[in-house]
N, C-alpha and C positions, 0 to 999 in steps of 0.2 A: 601606540606601542612601538618601541624602537627595535629594530632588527639588527643583528650583528652583521658584518660585512660577509657577503657570501651566502646568507640565508635566504631562502626563497619563501613566498607566502605559501600556505598550505593550499594544495591543489584544490580547486572546486570551492574556495572559500567565498567566491561570489555567488554561489549557488543559493537559491531560495531555500531556506532551512525546512520549509514544510515538504518540499520535493525531497529532500534528503531524508527526512522522517518517514515519508510514504515509502521510498525505495527500500529503506532498512526494514520496515515492517513487513513489507510484501516479501522480501527475501527470505525473512524469518518463517512467515507462514508457508512459503513454497518449500523451504527445507523441512518444515514439519510435516506437511502434507506428503512430501516424497518419503519421509521415514515412517509414515504411518502404515502399518502392515495390512491392514484390512481393506478390502475393496468395499465401495459403496456406490449406489446407482449413479450419483451426479459427480462422482469424482472428476471426470473429464471436463465438466463445466467449470468446476472450481479452478482447475489446472489452466483451462483456456483464459478464464477471467484473470487469473493471477499474472499470467504471461502478458495480457493486455495491459494490466495496471503497470507491470514492470516496464513495458515499452512506453507507456505514457510519461514516465519519469525521465526518459532520455532527452526529449526535445524541449525542456523547459517546464512551465507551469501548465498541468493538464486542465481541461474543462471540468468545472465541478459536476455538472450534470452526468457526464460520462463517468466520472469517478463514482458517484452515488449509484448509478446503474450497476457498474461492476461490483460494487459492494454488496448490493441487494442479491445479486445473482450468486456471489460467493457465499453469503450468509445463508441463502435458501439451499445451496448445495451442501454445505458443510455444518450448518448450524446446529445439527443434533450429534456432532462428534465432539464429545467433551474434551477429548485429548487435544483438539485444536482450538478450543474456545479462546485461550489467552492470545493466540496468535491473530485470530479473527478480531478480537477486542483491539488489539494493537493496530491492525489495519483501519477498523473503524474509527479509532482516535486520530489516526493520521489523515483520513479523509476529512474529518470534521475541521481540521486545521484550515481547510480551504474555504470556510464559511459556512454559515447556517443554511439550513435547507429553506427555500423560498416558501414564503407564507402565502395562503390563498388570498385572493382579492376580496375586498368588502368593506 
């Protein structure tokens, strides 16, 4: 694609699109959780793991096992809160972009 004189490439254009997708999904779920008015027992766990996921998107491509562990903790913490199910699904889909879950040996 040709650029006009003086135009710069979009910032972050060399970023892994999976990381960008994960960052966006995590941000949306964090905002949804912050806006959710009711308290529930594992809210702190969900907030901590979402913060961890957000931090993982800063330094390049995160480790898939760590992403999956955080996803499981978040799902366990907010899985029954139907108002957050769309955001949780978006995070799960973003984590899935990093590859399939390893299969057992055999």
